Backbone of each chain as ProteinMPNN parsed JSONL, in Angstrom:
{"seq_chain_A": "MLVINRKTNESVMIGDNIEIIVSEVENDRVKLCINAPRDVVIMRKELLEVKEMNVQASKTLADDKDSNREKMKALAEGLNKLGGAKA", "coords_chain_A": {"N_chain_A": [[-29.226, 6.071, 1.105], [-29.631, 4.337, 4.577], [-30.123, 5.599, 7.479], [-29.552, 4.623, 11.243], [-30.132, 4.79, 14.35], [-28.406, 3.117, 17.05], [-28.221, 1.644, 20.122], [-25.938, 0.229, 22.599], [-25.771, -3.233, 22.349], [-27.686, -3.391, 20.862], [-29.371, -4.407, 17.716], [-28.823, -4.738, 14.15], [-30.356, -5.832, 11.113], [-29.251, -7.11, 7.944], [-30.667, -8.136, 5.27], [-31.807, -11.443, 5.444], [-30.129, -13.081, 6.78], [-27.579, -11.885, 7.608], [-26.27, -10.038, 10.539], [-25.598, -7.419, 12.441], [-24.012, -6.341, 15.323], [-24.221, -3.987, 17.694], [-21.558, -3.678, 19.905], [-19.973, -2.825, 21.84], [-19.325, 0.653, 22.948], [-17.199, 3.065, 23.169], [-15.988, 6.357, 23.658], [-15.036, 7.493, 20.485], [-14.836, 4.822, 19.388], [-16.447, 2.283, 18.136], [-17.42, -1.211, 18.739], [-17.906, -3.745, 16.877], [-20.085, -6.731, 16.319], [-20.477, -9.158, 14.013], [-22.812, -11.211, 12.521], [-22.664, -13.724, 10.162], [-23.256, -15.684, 7.019], [-20.641, -17.811, 6.069], [-19.938, -17.466, 3.431], [-20.191, -14.947, 2.782], [-18.171, -11.979, 2.336], [-16.542, -10.266, 4.788], [-15.082, -7.03, 5.409], [-13.203, -4.434, 6.798], [-13.658, -1.352, 5.301], [-11.636, 0.24, 4.105], [-9.506, -1.522, 3.62], [-10.662, -2.816, 1.168], [-10.479, -0.512, -0.073], [-7.616, -0.233, -0.466], [-6.797, -2.905, -1.521], [-8.148, -2.641, -3.959], [-6.674, -0.45, -5.22], [-3.948, -1.328, -5.366], [-4.343, -3.375, -6.965], [-4.553, -2.125, -9.19], [-2.478, -0.481, -9.323], [-0.642, -2.552, -9.971], [-0.971, -2.715, -12.431], [0.428, -0.872, -13.741], [2.842, -1.802, -14.969], [3.892, -3.046, -17.859], [4.719, -5.757, -19.865], [6.166, -4.687, -21.706], [9.214, -3.344, -21.859], [10.26, -0.682, -23.063], [8.02, 0.686, -22.962], [7.511, 0.959, -20.364], [9.953, 2.359, -19.429], [9.725, 4.703, -20.395], [7.529, 5.279, -19.037], [8.572, 5.538, -16.194], [10.48, 7.467, -16.606], [8.935, 9.573, -17.146], [7.672, 10.019, -14.698], [9.796, 10.451, -12.96], [10.388, 12.743, -13.679], [8.271, 14.038, -13.3], [8.385, 14.193, -10.423], [10.697, 15.125, -9.846], [10.258, 17.774, -10.413], [8.916, 18.38, -8.129], [10.234, 18.153, -6.416], [10.384, 17.548, -3.508], [9.1, 19.276, -2.082], [6.606, 19.418, -1.054], [4.47, 18.559, 1.834]], "CA_chain_A": [[-28.499, 5.49, 2.628], [-30.396, 4.565, 5.758], [-29.568, 5.943, 8.889], [-30.32, 4.18, 12.129], [-29.539, 4.806, 15.748], [-28.595, 1.907, 17.69], [-27.626, 1.786, 21.686], [-25.194, -1.068, 22.855], [-26.308, -4.519, 22.299], [-29.076, -3.418, 19.795], [-28.608, -5.355, 16.183], [-29.371, -4.481, 12.865], [-30.391, -7.057, 10.198], [-29.509, -7.281, 6.611], [-31.313, -9.47, 4.76], [-32.303, -12.447, 6.257], [-29.023, -13.926, 7.536], [-26.768, -11.12, 8.181], [-26.765, -9.266, 11.605], [-24.762, -6.467, 13.001], [-24.596, -6.255, 17.078], [-23.155, -3.139, 18.346], [-21.208, -4.611, 21.31], [-19.422, -1.948, 22.776], [-19.117, 1.875, 22.421], [-16.335, 4.015, 23.867], [-15.38, 7.62, 22.936], [-15.242, 7.798, 19.177], [-14.891, 3.747, 18.89], [-17.335, 1.105, 18.32], [-17.019, -2.461, 18.477], [-19.362, -4.401, 15.908], [-19.966, -8.087, 16.138], [-21.056, -9.478, 12.865], [-22.914, -12.964, 12.203], [-23.113, -13.957, 8.421], [-22.676, -16.779, 6.478], [-19.387, -18.247, 5.463], [-19.448, -16.933, 2.064], [-20.119, -13.349, 2.78], [-16.912, -11.344, 2.802], [-16.569, -8.795, 5.773], [-13.763, -6.564, 5.574], [-12.997, -2.852, 6.727], [-13.816, -0.532, 4.02], [-10.416, 0.703, 3.692], [-8.976, -2.619, 3.108], [-11.016, -2.593, -0.218], [-9.743, 0.682, -0.912], [-5.932, -0.542, -0.607], [-6.872, -3.671, -2.54], [-8.243, -2.008, -5.608], [-5.503, 0.476, -5.581], [-2.766, -2.267, -5.498], [-4.518, -4.282, -8.37], [-4.605, -0.984, -10.21], [-0.745, -0.252, -9.32], [0.08, -3.731, -10.635], [-1.233, -2.967, -14.007], [1.441, -0.008, -14.365], [4.076, -2.21, -15.638], [3.268, -4.48, -18.82], [5.708, -6.738, -20.332], [6.978, -3.915, -22.734], [10.377, -2.763, -21.329], [10.353, 0.397, -23.583], [6.955, 1.664, -22.367], [7.823, 0.906, -19.182], [11.005, 2.897, -19.182], [8.921, 5.778, -20.512], [6.644, 5.85, -17.924], [9.397, 5.835, -15.363], [11.151, 8.685, -16.75], [8.016, 10.833, -17.101], [7.295, 10.245, -13.451], [10.837, 10.916, -12.34], [10.604, 14.055, -14.331], [7.351, 14.985, -12.772], [8.859, 13.972, -9.01], [12.107, 16.229, -9.891], [9.863, 19.14, -10.28], [8.199, 18.721, -7.052], [11.078, 18.215, -5.398], [10.192, 17.608, -1.814], [8.268, 21.025, -1.444], [4.95, 19.233, -0.531], [4.576, 18.145, 3.173]], "C_chain_A": [[-29.499, 5.766, 3.489], [-29.546, 4.806, 6.704], [-30.277, 5.341, 10.125], [-29.625, 4.335, 13.317], [-29.499, 3.639, 16.362], [-27.814, 2.125, 19.323], [-26.779, 0.247, 21.631], [-26.031, -2.196, 23.138], [-27.667, -4.642, 21.448], [-28.203, -4.134, 18.408], [-29.182, -4.475, 14.763], [-29.139, -5.816, 11.926], [-30.015, -6.702, 8.783], [-29.727, -8.389, 5.818], [-31.569, -10.424, 5.792], [-31.127, -13.015, 7.139], [-27.644, -13.117, 7.974], [-26.888, -10.089, 9.555], [-25.361, -8.612, 12.437], [-24.802, -6.053, 14.425], [-23.603, -5.04, 17.265], [-22.917, -3.541, 19.758], [-20.69, -3.637, 22.134], [-19.205, -0.3, 22.159], [-18.191, 2.714, 23.419], [-15.939, 5.02, 23.021], [-16.059, 7.417, 21.493], [-15.103, 6.335, 18.627], [-15.929, 3.011, 19.367], [-16.916, -0.285, 17.981], [-18.127, -3.12, 17.992], [-18.919, -5.915, 16.126], [-20.926, -8.508, 14.832], [-21.346, -10.997, 12.58], [-23.417, -12.696, 10.651], [-22.651, -15.157, 8.018], [-21.253, -16.938, 6.013], [-18.834, -17.253, 4.333], [-19.594, -15.502, 1.904], [-18.773, -12.918, 3.268], [-17.235, -10.173, 3.494], [-15.215, -8.195, 5.927], [-13.973, -4.856, 5.777], [-12.884, -2.297, 5.572], [-12.496, -0.348, 3.298], [-9.549, -0.378, 3.407], [-9.272, -2.772, 1.569], [-10.424, -1.57, -1.036], [-8.65, 0.366, -1.323], [-6.007, -1.617, -1.616], [-7.04, -3.304, -3.929], [-7.023, -1.168, -6.112], [-4.292, -0.442, -6.024], [-3.027, -2.893, -6.772], [-4.336, -3.281, -9.471], [-2.975, -0.495, -10.442], [0.081, -1.559, -9.98], [0.129, -3.841, -12.096], [-0.381, -1.971, -14.46], [2.178, -0.743, -15.357], [3.575, -3.205, -16.572], [4.797, -4.948, -18.77], [6.612, -5.685, -21.364], [8.034, -2.871, -21.981], [10.455, -1.393, -21.674], [9.302, 1.349, -22.827], [7.187, 1.755, -21.166], [8.75, 2.341, -18.635], [10.349, 4.519, -19.221], [8.174, 6.318, -19.266], [7.44, 6.033, -16.444], [10.07, 7.151, -15.462], [10.15, 9.965, -16.689], [7.686, 10.938, -15.507], [8.281, 10.884, -12.879], [10.899, 12.545, -12.553], [9.64, 14.669, -13.404], [7.646, 15.069, -11.048], [9.898, 14.959, -8.834], [11.422, 17.735, -9.736], [9.134, 19.473, -8.937], [8.972, 18.838, -5.915], [11.107, 18.268, -3.766], [9.798, 18.568, -1.3], [6.842, 20.459, -0.821], [5.149, 18.204, 0.909], [3.354, 17.001, 3.277]], "O_chain_A": [[-30.172, 6.797, 3.509], [-28.411, 4.341, 6.799], [-31.5, 5.468, 10.18], [-28.442, 3.996, 13.319], [-30.531, 2.971, 16.305], [-26.819, 2.842, 19.431], [-26.976, -0.64, 20.801], [-26.889, -2.182, 24.02], [-28.45, -5.588, 21.361], [-27.006, -4.31, 18.176], [-30.029, -3.582, 14.79], [-28.18, -6.588, 11.926], [-30.678, -5.734, 8.409], [-29.034, -9.404, 5.746], [-31.522, -10.105, 6.98], [-31.4, -13.389, 8.279], [-26.753, -13.681, 8.609], [-27.799, -9.267, 9.451], [-24.395, -9.225, 12.891], [-25.756, -5.332, 14.718], [-22.398, -5.11, 17.025], [-23.787, -3.712, 20.612], [-21.067, -3.684, 23.305], [-18.942, -0.129, 20.969], [-18.658, 2.963, 24.531], [-15.584, 4.809, 21.862], [-17.261, 7.229, 21.306], [-15.21, 6.294, 17.401], [-16.337, 2.962, 20.528], [-16.146, -0.513, 17.047], [-19.21, -3.102, 18.578], [-17.75, -6.302, 16.126], [-22.09, -8.11, 14.783], [-20.475, -11.855, 12.434], [-24.183, -11.873, 10.148], [-21.703, -15.694, 8.592], [-20.759, -15.927, 5.514], [-17.819, -16.56, 4.277], [-19.129, -14.919, 0.924], [-18.266, -13.316, 4.317], [-17.956, -9.264, 3.083], [-14.31, -8.792, 6.51], [-14.714, -4.16, 5.084], [-12.035, -2.701, 4.778], [-12.284, -0.702, 2.138], [-8.587, 0.03, 2.757], [-8.345, -2.848, 0.763], [-10.009, -1.612, -2.194], [-8.417, 0.564, -2.516], [-5.346, -1.42, -2.636], [-6.282, -3.576, -4.86], [-6.526, -1.25, -7.236], [-3.726, -0.188, -7.087], [-2.143, -2.988, -7.623], [-3.984, -3.642, -10.593], [-2.442, -0.221, -11.517], [1.235, -1.504, -10.403], [0.807, -4.571, -12.818], [-0.265, -1.99, -15.686], [2.169, -0.367, -16.529], [2.891, -4.145, -16.168], [5.712, -4.663, -17.998], [7.739, -6.032, -21.718], [7.687, -1.757, -21.589], [10.719, -0.664, -20.718], [9.555, 2.412, -22.261], [7.046, 2.904, -20.749], [8.408, 3.134, -17.759], [10.455, 5.339, -18.309], [8.219, 7.413, -18.706], [6.86, 6.69, -15.579], [10.206, 7.869, -14.472], [10.464, 11.087, -16.293], [7.427, 12.071, -15.1], [7.98, 11.891, -12.238], [11.353, 13.372, -11.762], [9.961, 15.661, -12.749], [7.127, 15.997, -10.426], [9.999, 15.591, -7.782], [11.922, 18.659, -9.094], [8.795, 20.621, -8.649], [8.7, 19.35, -4.829], [11.805, 18.978, -3.042], [10.045, 18.845, -0.126], [6.112, 21.183, -0.143], [5.91, 17.236, 0.93], [3.149, 16.412, 4.338]]}, "seq_chain_B": "MVKADHLKNFEYSENDVIHFEFGIPGFEEYKDYVIMFDEEYPFIMTLQSIDSEHLSLVVIDPYTVFKDYSPILSEQDKEYFGNCKNLKYLLVTVVTSNISDSVTNLKSPIVINTETKRAKQVFLENENYSFRYKLFSEN", "coords_chain_B": {"N_chain_B": [[18.528, -4.424, -2.495], [17.928, -4.793, -5.866], [19.09, -4.509, -9.102], [17.093, -3.261, -11.829], [16.05, -4.408, -14.981], [14.081, -3.562, -15.811], [11.795, -5.176, -16.58], [12.28, -8.099, -16.668], [14.403, -10.829, -16.259], [15.839, -10.613, -13.955], [18.366, -10.787, -11.425], [18.904, -12.256, -8.01], [19.833, -12.258, -4.349], [19.233, -14.172, -1.774], [19.473, -12.199, 0.483], [18.318, -10.074, -0.421], [15.763, -10.741, -0.535], [12.544, -9.493, 0.786], [10.022, -10.569, 3.102], [6.631, -10.937, 3.222], [4.436, -11.643, 5.645], [1.504, -11.37, 5.847], [1.018, -11.184, 3.068], [0.045, -8.846, 0.447], [-2.472, -6.595, 0.534], [-5.244, -7.924, -1.884], [-3.279, -9.181, -3.26], [-2.703, -11.788, -1.566], [-1.607, -14.274, -1.522], [0.881, -13.858, -2.162], [4.153, -13.742, -1.007], [6.836, -13.007, -0.866], [9.149, -10.887, -2.111], [11.14, -8.889, -4.128], [12.951, -6.041, -4.01], [13.724, -3.578, -6.715], [15.544, -1.27, -8.261], [15.871, 1.559, -10.638], [19.146, 2.676, -11.671], [18.949, 5.109, -12.918], [16.903, 6.557, -11.894], [16.797, 6.415, -9.002], [14.691, 7.016, -6.557], [12.423, 5.928, -7.443], [10.901, 2.722, -7.369], [10.626, -0.767, -8.04], [8.362, -3.22, -6.686], [8.892, -6.458, -6.76], [7.483, -9.229, -7.303], [8.635, -12.343, -6.48], [7.748, -14.827, -6.742], [5.841, -14.734, -8.472], [6.162, -13.648, -11.849], [4.596, -11.587, -13.036], [3.731, -9.96, -11.453], [4.275, -7.188, -10.085], [4.602, -3.759, -8.498], [4.865, -0.247, -8.597], [6.555, 1.814, -6.691], [7.381, 4.742, -4.707], [9.98, 6.657, -2.748], [8.863, 8.124, 0.002], [10.086, 10.243, 1.125], [11.303, 11.801, -0.859], [9.33, 13.291, -1.994], [7.677, 14.355, 0.084], [8.736, 15.73, 2.275], [8.304, 16.079, 4.811], [6.999, 13.712, 5.567], [5.169, 12.047, 8.342], [4.827, 9.166, 9.553], [2.479, 7.143, 11.412], [2.504, 4.396, 13.301], [0.354, 1.48, 14.189], [0.109, -0.1, 17.34], [-0.073, -2.763, 17.292], [0.965, -2.824, 14.727], [3.9, -2.077, 15.084], [4.397, -3.823, 17.114], [4.441, -6.105, 15.408], [6.875, -5.47, 13.897], [8.903, -5.296, 15.548], [11.93, -4.241, 16.371], [11.76, -0.753, 15.65], [13.575, 0.674, 14.552], [14.659, 0.399, 12.366], [13.389, 0.818, 10.247], [11.871, 0.992, 6.788], [10.147, 2.877, 4.379], [7.686, 2.653, 1.786], [5.729, 3.914, -0.78], [3.129, 2.829, -2.335], [2.261, 3.428, -6.013], [0.199, 4.404, -8.303], [0.587, 4.829, -11.734], [-0.31, 6.614, -14.163], [-1.231, 6.461, -17.315], [-1.495, 9.301, -18.591], [0.59, 11.051, -16.839], [0.089, 13.181, -15.078], [-2.147, 12.359, -13.68], [-1.68, 10.592, -11.689], [-1.422, 8.819, -8.82], [-0.732, 8.213, -5.302], [-0.093, 6.11, -2.226], [-0.483, 7.3, 0.716], [-1.566, 6.454, 2.922], [-1.518, 3.801, 3.478], [1.162, 2.69, 3.605], [4.003, 0.836, 2.475], [5.822, -0.899, 4.544], [9.235, -1.892, 5.584], [11.371, -3.678, 7.31], [14.426, -3.34, 7.478], [16.434, -4.68, 8.79], [15.309, -7.251, 9.352], [14.031, -7.98, 7.375], [11.313, -8.327, 7.211], [7.981, -7.544, 6.251], [5.34, -5.404, 5.53], [2.238, -4.146, 4.403], [0.749, -1.417, 5.888], [-2.032, 0.103, 8.019], [-1.899, 3.599, 8.564], [-1.872, 5.402, 11.533], [-2.261, 8.006, 11.07], [-4.483, 10.609, 10.413], [-4.986, 12.435, 8.398], [-3.856, 11.733, 5.976], [-4.142, 10.364, 2.749], [-5.588, 7.549, 1.03], [-5.464, 7.968, -2.072], [-3.445, 9.885, -3.209], [-3.062, 12.851, -5.192], [-0.232, 13.168, -6.984], [0.274, 15.433, -8.681], [-1.128, 17.477, -8.442], [-2.698, 20.749, -6.903], [-3.012, 20.537, -3.676]], "CA_chain_B": [[17.965, -3.842, -3.8], [18.186, -5.467, -7.075], [19.015, -3.645, -10.372], [16.114, -3.629, -12.824], [15.949, -4.308, -16.277], [12.697, -3.306, -16.303], [11.838, -5.798, -15.54], [12.404, -9.336, -16.722], [15.582, -11.377, -16.154], [16.9, -10.237, -12.916], [19.234, -11.902, -10.303], [18.678, -11.52, -6.501], [20.252, -13.1, -3.534], [18.538, -14.249, -0.352], [19.393, -11.354, 1.468], [17.363, -9.335, -1.01], [14.202, -10.747, -0.49], [11.782, -9.094, 1.622], [8.874, -11.112, 3.393], [5.367, -10.229, 4.051], [3.778, -12.676, 6.353], [0.234, -11.394, 5.226], [1.098, -10.799, 1.616], [-0.455, -7.34, 0.393], [-4.071, -6.551, 0.186], [-5.294, -8.066, -3.194], [-2.442, -10.495, -3.586], [-2.366, -12.056, -0.301], [-0.954, -15.623, -1.47], [2.519, -14.007, -2.924], [4.714, -13.212, 0.633], [8.344, -12.794, -1.164], [9.55, -10.003, -3.201], [12.569, -7.963, -3.953], [12.978, -4.27, -4.534], [14.174, -3.223, -7.679], [15.492, 0.047, -8.9], [16.743, 1.675, -12.011], [20.141, 3.647, -11.274], [18.773, 6.543, -13.297], [16.051, 6.894, -10.966], [16.618, 5.703, -7.571], [13.609, 7.13, -5.616], [11.408, 5.235, -7.905], [11.386, 1.428, -6.972], [9.581, -1.616, -8.305], [8.457, -4.028, -5.526], [8.537, -7.416, -7.652], [7.16, -10.654, -6.607], [9.585, -13.491, -6.691], [6.827, -16.009, -7.082], [4.969, -14.338, -9.933], [6.839, -12.413, -12.471], [3.881, -10.516, -13.734], [3.214, -9.1, -10.312], [4.97, -5.896, -9.8], [4.309, -2.677, -8.195], [5.761, 1.059, -8.433], [6.809, 2.121, -5.232], [8.371, 5.685, -4.484], [10.265, 6.755, -1.594], [7.833, 9.217, 0.503], [10.68, 11.617, 1.444], [11.544, 12.449, -2.09], [8.23, 14.191, -2.531], [6.84, 14.583, 1.32], [9.821, 16.048, 3.462], [7.716, 15.914, 6.465], [6.23, 12.441, 6.012], [5.552, 11.383, 9.599], [4.185, 7.929, 9.709], [2.571, 6.729, 12.775], [2.043, 3.137, 13.02], [-0.534, 1.335, 15.034], [0.552, -0.758, 18.066], [-0.097, -4.113, 16.597], [2.013, -3.009, 13.634], [5.018, -1.831, 15.995], [5.012, -5.332, 17.483], [4.983, -6.947, 14.125], [8.063, -5.357, 13.285], [9.686, -5.568, 16.528], [12.602, -3.138, 16.369], [11.201, -0.2, 14.89], [14.49, 1.727, 14.156], [15.285, -0.082, 10.836], [11.931, 0.727, 9.191], [11.802, 1.885, 5.443], [8.721, 3.2, 3.959], [7.563, 2.801, 0.316], [4.481, 4.244, -1.235], [2.429, 2.224, -3.619], [1.768, 4.274, -6.675], [-0.389, 4.111, -9.45], [1.276, 5.668, -12.842], [-1.23, 6.756, -15.13], [-0.76, 6.823, -18.778], [-1.425, 10.664, -18.261], [1.332, 11.098, -15.743], [-0.305, 14.015, -14.085], [-3.246, 11.578, -12.788], [-0.764, 9.641, -11.02], [-1.547, 8.956, -7.371], [0.16, 7.565, -4.386], [-1.042, 5.875, -1.219], [0.129, 7.898, 1.677], [-2.17, 6.078, 4.245], [-0.936, 2.481, 3.532], [2.592, 2.65, 3.074], [4.928, -0.415, 2.417], [6.888, -0.899, 5.677], [9.851, -2.806, 5.807], [12.351, -3.946, 8.464], [15.451, -3.559, 6.739], [17.256, -5.902, 9.111], [15.171, -8.681, 9.634], [13.202, -8.326, 6.021], [10.128, -8.399, 7.547], [7.592, -6.278, 5.748], [3.86, -5.561, 5.731], [1.518, -2.97, 3.928], [-0.12, -1.349, 7.052], [-2.707, 1.445, 7.955], [-1.394, 4.303, 9.575], [-3.035, 6.179, 12.421], [-2.364, 9.57, 10.689], [-5.65, 10.723, 9.951], [-5.15, 13.097, 7.258], [-3.429, 10.938, 4.854], [-4.993, 10.053, 1.777], [-4.952, 6.643, -0.056], [-5.204, 8.273, -3.48], [-2.97, 11.495, -3.248], [-2.69, 13.231, -6.346], [1.332, 13.905, -6.837], [0.803, 16.211, -9.535], [-1.933, 18.896, -8.448], [-2.308, 21.544, -5.899], [-3.86, 19.866, -2.684]], "C_chain_B": [[18.533, -4.521, -4.959], [17.856, -4.611, -8.25], [17.87, -4.393, -11.255], [16.556, -3.614, -14.274], [14.916, -4.211, -16.807], [12.151, -4.299, -17.385], [12.413, -7.237, -15.865], [14.148, -9.841, -16.54], [16.65, -10.604, -15.085], [17.341, -11.272, -11.996], [18.974, -11.255, -9.095], [19.549, -12.624, -5.706], [19.251, -13.275, -2.356], [18.416, -13.302, 0.419], [18.772, -10.179, 0.621], [16.013, -9.215, -0.903], [13.726, -10.273, 0.743], [10.317, -9.952, 1.879], [7.819, -10.683, 4.048], [4.484, -11.195, 4.474], [2.388, -12.814, 5.808], [0.092, -11.205, 3.886], [0.623, -9.35, 1.715], [-1.789, -7.82, 0.043], [-4.317, -6.724, -1.413], [-4.321, -9.221, -3.673], [-1.795, -11.136, -2.221], [-1.337, -13.492, -0.266], [0.476, -15.289, -1.844], [2.88, -13.105, -1.716], [6.256, -12.557, 0.229], [8.352, -11.996, -2.184], [10.703, -9.198, -2.96], [12.134, -6.639, -4.516], [13.798, -3.994, -5.485], [14.206, -1.816, -8.167], [16.264, 0.282, -10.336], [17.89, 2.869, -11.57], [19.503, 4.872, -11.778], [17.927, 7.35, -12.237], [15.768, 6.158, -9.583], [15.541, 5.874, -6.582], [12.254, 6.458, -6.316], [11.809, 3.513, -8.18], [10.129, 0.655, -7.714], [9.533, -2.779, -7.316], [8.003, -5.421, -6.635], [8.567, -8.835, -6.992], [8.215, -11.884, -7.14], [9.156, -14.792, -7.313], [6.007, -15.847, -8.341], [5.486, -13.328, -10.665], [5.973, -11.135, -13.158], [3.354, -9.7, -12.482], [4.275, -8.036, -9.895], [4.362, -4.483, -9.468], [5.118, -1.399, -8.092], [5.588, 1.371, -7.413], [7.746, 3.478, -5.204], [8.562, 5.956, -2.973], [9.628, 8.058, -1.007], [8.734, 10.324, 0.69], [11.265, 12.4, 0.102], [10.473, 13.579, -2.205], [7.555, 14.967, -1.269], [8.408, 14.651, 2.425], [9.695, 15.666, 4.598], [6.803, 14.91, 6.563], [6.447, 12.157, 7.219], [4.905, 10.062, 9.615], [3.893, 7.665, 11.014], [1.765, 5.284, 12.774], [1.497, 2.739, 14.531], [0.341, 0.529, 15.972], [0.995, -2.015, 17.605], [1.111, -4.229, 15.552], [3.379, -2.85, 14.152], [5.51, -3.301, 16.411], [5.206, -6.194, 16.425], [6.41, -6.71, 13.652], [9.329, -5.329, 14.38], [10.643, -4.051, 16.768], [12.202, -1.85, 15.387], [12.291, 0.978, 14.334], [14.919, 1.592, 12.742], [14.565, -0.107, 9.892], [12.17, 1.73, 7.925], [10.377, 1.821, 4.927], [8.975, 3.351, 2.361], [5.896, 3.012, 0.105], [3.994, 3.798, -2.596], [1.978, 3.244, -4.483], [1.304, 3.735, -7.994], [-0.085, 5.188, -10.556], [0.34, 5.584, -13.829], [-0.731, 7.008, -16.513], [-0.792, 8.456, -19.111], [-0.998, 10.837, -17.043], [0.608, 11.904, -14.869], [-1.609, 13.481, -13.411], [-2.7, 10.8, -11.966], [-0.871, 9.884, -9.746], [-0.789, 7.851, -6.626], [-0.474, 7.386, -2.812], [-0.174, 6.077, 0.155], [-0.196, 7.022, 3.133], [-1.769, 4.586, 4.767], [0.11, 2.278, 2.787], [3.106, 0.977, 3.117], [5.701, -0.492, 3.29], [7.825, -2.208, 5.709], [10.998, -2.649, 6.87], [13.288, -4.243, 7.545], [16.644, -4.68, 7.469], [16.844, -7.327, 8.977], [14.355, -8.979, 8.069], [12.015, -8.536, 6.113], [9.408, -7.2, 6.82], [5.998, -6.565, 5.793], [3.196, -4.128, 5.15], [0.616, -2.496, 4.994], [-1.111, -0.149, 6.847], [-2.263, 2.084, 9.068], [-2.54, 5.028, 10.244], [-3.434, 7.513, 11.992], [-3.937, 9.566, 9.848], [-5.996, 11.513, 8.343], [-4.273, 12.651, 5.81], [-4.268, 10.367, 3.911], [-4.583, 8.794, 1.085], [-4.494, 6.992, -1.318], [-4.895, 9.702, -3.312], [-2.42, 11.665, -4.403], [-1.29, 13.95, -6.208], [1.23, 14.938, -7.679], [-0.259, 17.52, -9.335], [-2.15, 19.545, -7.169], [-3.627, 20.674, -4.684], [-4.158, 20.628, -1.642]], "O_chain_B": [[19.732, -4.797, -4.916], [16.76, -4.092, -8.463], [17.706, -5.605, -11.399], [17.399, -2.806, -14.667], [14.624, -4.58, -17.945], [12.101, -4.217, -18.613], [13.25, -7.523, -15.008], [15.022, -9.001, -16.752], [17.789, -10.176, -15.273], [16.817, -12.373, -11.824], [18.829, -10.038, -8.977], [19.921, -13.671, -6.236], [18.476, -12.351, -2.109], [17.419, -13.264, 1.141], [18.794, -9.129, 1.263], [15.265, -8.248, -1.046], [14.351, -10.548, 1.767], [9.518, -10.012, 0.945], [7.847, -10.16, 5.162], [3.702, -11.632, 3.63], [1.955, -13.884, 5.381], [-1.06, -11.046, 3.482], [0.722, -8.692, 2.751], [-2.183, -8.867, -0.473], [-3.793, -5.942, -2.206], [-4.708, -10.094, -4.45], [-0.617, -11.003, -1.889], [-0.55, -13.78, 0.636], [1.3, -16.203, -1.884], [2.276, -12.085, -1.386], [6.774, -11.705, 0.951], [7.66, -12.249, -3.17], [11.161, -8.882, -1.862], [11.208, -6.334, -5.267], [14.953, -4.181, -5.103], [13.181, -1.199, -8.455], [16.994, -0.495, -10.952], [17.461, 3.942, -11.144], [19.513, 5.799, -10.968], [18.177, 8.482, -11.823], [14.779, 5.517, -9.229], [15.388, 4.977, -5.753], [11.165, 6.491, -5.743], [12.698, 3.1, -8.925], [9.022, 1.141, -7.949], [10.599, -3.345, -7.075], [6.929, -5.4, -7.236], [9.464, -9.372, -6.342], [8.376, -12.113, -8.339], [9.768, -15.566, -8.048], [5.609, -16.759, -9.065], [5.354, -12.166, -10.28], [6.418, -10.091, -13.637], [2.539, -8.795, -12.659], [5.208, -8.473, -9.222], [3.548, -4.071, -10.296], [6.151, -1.508, -7.431], [4.446, 1.292, -6.961], [8.877, 3.344, -5.673], [7.74, 5.668, -2.103], [9.912, 9.101, -1.597], [8.265, 11.436, 0.445], [11.632, 13.573, 0.173], [10.818, 14.722, -2.505], [6.963, 16.031, -1.455], [8.907, 13.755, 3.106], [10.503, 15.102, 5.336], [5.891, 14.96, 7.388], [7.611, 11.96, 7.569], [3.769, 10.455, 9.881], [4.766, 7.847, 11.862], [0.629, 5.121, 12.329], [1.833, 3.228, 15.61], [1.469, 0.362, 15.508], [2.177, -2.349, 17.515], [1.923, -5.145, 15.423], [4.175, -3.6, 13.585], [6.596, -3.827, 16.167], [6.11, -7.027, 16.485], [7.063, -7.593, 13.096], [10.514, -5.339, 14.05], [10.174, -3.009, 17.227], [12.398, -2.081, 14.194], [11.909, 2.01, 13.783], [15.433, 2.486, 12.07], [14.744, -0.748, 8.856], [12.541, 2.902, 7.991], [9.615, 0.862, 5.053], [9.926, 3.874, 1.78], [5.02, 2.393, 0.71], [4.339, 4.25, -3.688], [1.269, 4.089, -3.937], [1.856, 2.847, -8.644], [-0.449, 6.348, -10.362], [0.147, 4.499, -14.377], [0.194, 7.795, -16.712], [-0.005, 8.821, -19.985], [-1.792, 10.834, -16.103], [0.412, 11.395, -13.766], [-2.131, 14.211, -12.569], [-3.541, 10.139, -11.355], [-0.52, 10.984, -9.319], [-0.325, 6.834, -7.142], [-1.165, 8.244, -2.262], [0.625, 5.251, 0.598], [0.546, 6.906, 4.108], [-1.692, 4.203, 5.934], [0.14, 1.83, 1.641], [2.54, 0.101, 3.771], [6.761, -0.028, 2.871], [7.369, -3.346, 5.826], [11.445, -1.549, 7.196], [13.166, -5.228, 6.816], [17.492, -5.322, 6.848], [17.535, -8.294, 8.656], [14.129, -10.133, 7.705], [11.451, -8.97, 5.109], [9.939, -6.094, 6.718], [5.491, -7.662, 6.028], [3.706, -3.063, 5.5], [-0.41, -3.169, 5.098], [-1.118, 0.515, 5.81], [-2.165, 1.608, 10.199], [-3.68, 5.239, 9.832], [-4.469, 8.105, 12.299], [-4.363, 8.794, 8.989], [-6.861, 11.278, 7.499], [-4.188, 13.335, 4.79], [-5.256, 9.801, 4.378], [-3.468, 8.739, 0.565], [-3.433, 6.568, -1.777], [-5.745, 10.591, -3.267], [-1.496, 10.962, -4.813], [-1.105, 14.983, -5.566], [2.223, 15.656, -7.564], [-0.152, 18.494, -10.08], [-1.771, 18.881, -6.204], [-4.791, 20.364, -4.938], [-4.864, 20.185, -0.736]]}, "name": "protein", "num_of_chains": 2, "seq": "MLVINRKTNESVMIGDNIEIIVSEVENDRVKLCINAPRDVVIMRKELLEVKEMNVQASKTLADDKDSNREKMKALAEGLNKLGGAKAMVKADHLKNFEYSENDVIHFEFGIPGFEEYKDYVIMFDEEYPFIMTLQSIDSEHLSLVVIDPYTVFKDYSPILSEQDKEYFGNCKNLKYLLVTVVTSNISDSVTNLKSPIVINTETKRAKQVFLENENYSFRYKLFSEN"}
C-alpha cells in the first residue's frame, strides 16, 4: 500500500489517465475530484461491499421450495434463541 | 405484504408493490418488489422482484434481533422519503448453509415508506454498524 500526503488542490495520478485531486478539506471530510476515462468505474468503497453482499444474499433462495423452507426454519430457530437480546 | 409459497406462484396487488427509484446495489435495473412472508416465521421475509422471478433476497426485521436498533438517516435520504414517520426497516441477510455463519447488513438497511411505497437501500450515518454482522456469534 502506498501512503501519500497531499494538500488541498494537489493531485495523485494512477496510471496515465486517472487523476485524483484533493479539492477541499474540512474537519474529517475530504472532497475529491476524479478525472478518469468513461470506462473506469468509480464508486465509494462501501457501495461495492453492499453490491457484493446483495448478490450473495440473492443466492440464498434457490428454486427448490423444500430446501428454502429448511433454511428459513433453521434461521428462525436461530433468531428465536437470540430473542431480541442483542443491541 | 404477500404470502409466500416459497416462492413461485404468488399473487399480489398493486398496493403491495414497493418502488426503489434507484433499484438496489447490484441490481439497479430492477425497481419493483413485493415483500413476502411465511406465516410461520413472520420476522423473516423475502424481498421479491416482480420483474425477475429469480431475484429474491432474504430480509429480517431488525427489531426482532436488535431491540435498540437506532438507524440514523442522512439528510439526502430523509428528503427521498419525505415523511419519515412511516418508515419500515429491513436487513438484507445472507443465510449460509451452515446457519451459524449467517450475516446481516446493519449499516445498509432497506428502508420503505409504508405509505408512499417508496423504498431505498441506504447507508446509515451510524458509525458502529457493520455491513456483515454475524448473527450467531459473540460480538
